[in-house]
C-alpha positions, 0 to 999 in steps of 0.5 A: 500500500505504501509503495503504491502510494509512493508511485503516485507521489504520496508519502504516507508516513508523516515521520518520513516526510519530516525526515526528508524535508529536514535532510534536504533543507539542511543539505541545501543550506550547507551547500551555500555555507548556511544553516537552517534555524531548527523549528520542530513545531513548524517542521511537524506542521509543514510535514502535515501540509504536503504529501510529496515534499519538494524542498526549495530555497529562496532569497530574501530581498536585501532591503529586509536583511537589516531587520532583527532576525527574530522579526524575519523568522516570525513573519516567515513562519506565521504568514508563509510557513517558511523555515529561516536560513541563517548565515552562521558567521553574521547571525543574519537570516539571509534565505528561506526554505519552503516546501512545495507539494509538486515537482515542476518542469522548471524545478520550482522557479515559478513557485519560488518567484511567487513566494518571494513576491508575497514574502516581500509584501509581508516583510515590507509591513514588518519593516514599516513597523520596525522603522515606525517604532524606532522613530517613536523611540528616537522621538519620545524614548522608551518612557514615551513609547510606554505612554499608551499603556495607561489606556490598556487594562491589566485587570478591572480590579487592579488598574491599567498596565501603566499602574502595574508598571509603577508597582513593579518599578517600586518593587524592583527597586526594593528587591534589587539589593537582595539580588545584587542589583543596583536599585536605580537600574532595576527601577529604570528597567522595570519602568520600560520593560513593558513599553514594547507592548505598545509598539506596532511590532509587538501588536503584529507579533505578540510572541516577540514581546520582551525581545523587541523591548531589548532592541528598542531599549538598546536603540534608546541608549539604555545599558548596564543590563537594562535592555537584557532585563526587558527581554528576560523579565518574563522568564522563566516561562516554564520548567524547561525555560532558562532562569535569568542570572543577571542581577537587574533581570532577576530583580525585575523578573521577581517584581513582575511575578510577585506583583502578579501573585499578590494582586490576584490573591488580593482580589481572590482570583486564586487557581483551582484544581482545574483552572489557572487562567492567570498562570499563577502557578507558573509565576509562583514556580518562577519566583522559586526558581529565580531565588534558588537557582541564583543562590539569593536570600529573599524573605518573600513573606516580608516582600509581599507584606510590604507590597500589599498596600500598593496592591490594595490602593489599586483595588480601592481605586479600580475595584 
């Protein structure tokens, strides 16, 4: 049965299709001195979309090569189901791999031409978002970029995202000496860590939150671990995620998670045996890992007790 299907250009096994795609993609990239960015989830998805995988490598217009590599990856993956091909020397994404479902007389030239035309349109949007965000940062800085967060509700009983950022900044300043960070830097990082949520790029690609914050903070001239904290303060996101070790990142990550836990416990939104809509278990485990894996000594009960009045003030204002 499998042999008959294969003669009809259908590969029955999904694993066989996956292996064939990956082997051919990496071979084509290697021949050009490049490497395919591994993405097992995308590989499974693409293998499920084709019956007779034909791997084709296309080029990215030079106008888009200056975009952050993660932006290129996200755009190509989400919109086109393309694999990113990276230059290991420069770290830039320079080409893409697509998988067709048919062999053609021109060896995929027409298919690639069509894909490259569509990709150029998609990446033009990404470039527009990137350049607009950079102009915003240049004009008003990261604090100005964060301005619209005052109009974004975090929770109707806990205020806006801007209110939350103010609480996190105060808490990060308090936690900083406990984890070896400078209080001024921890507060600075906390105040801008969520600014990218108001950016056009993160609005289009939410999965880039934090990462774009690092890029924008760097462009705005922040240093001393502040841009790194913008990216890392969400971590760890799960048991397999790395734990930040830079002191500023640790301070902001702890403040972010402790504010979440304190706030939702105060408004009685606790997790149950079957529900945890605000990922409070993950936040609690994140706090534990941040403290233990960095060898810090933090009296969590004392920190939460001192932070509780700010949370209650928000509850009184918005609850």
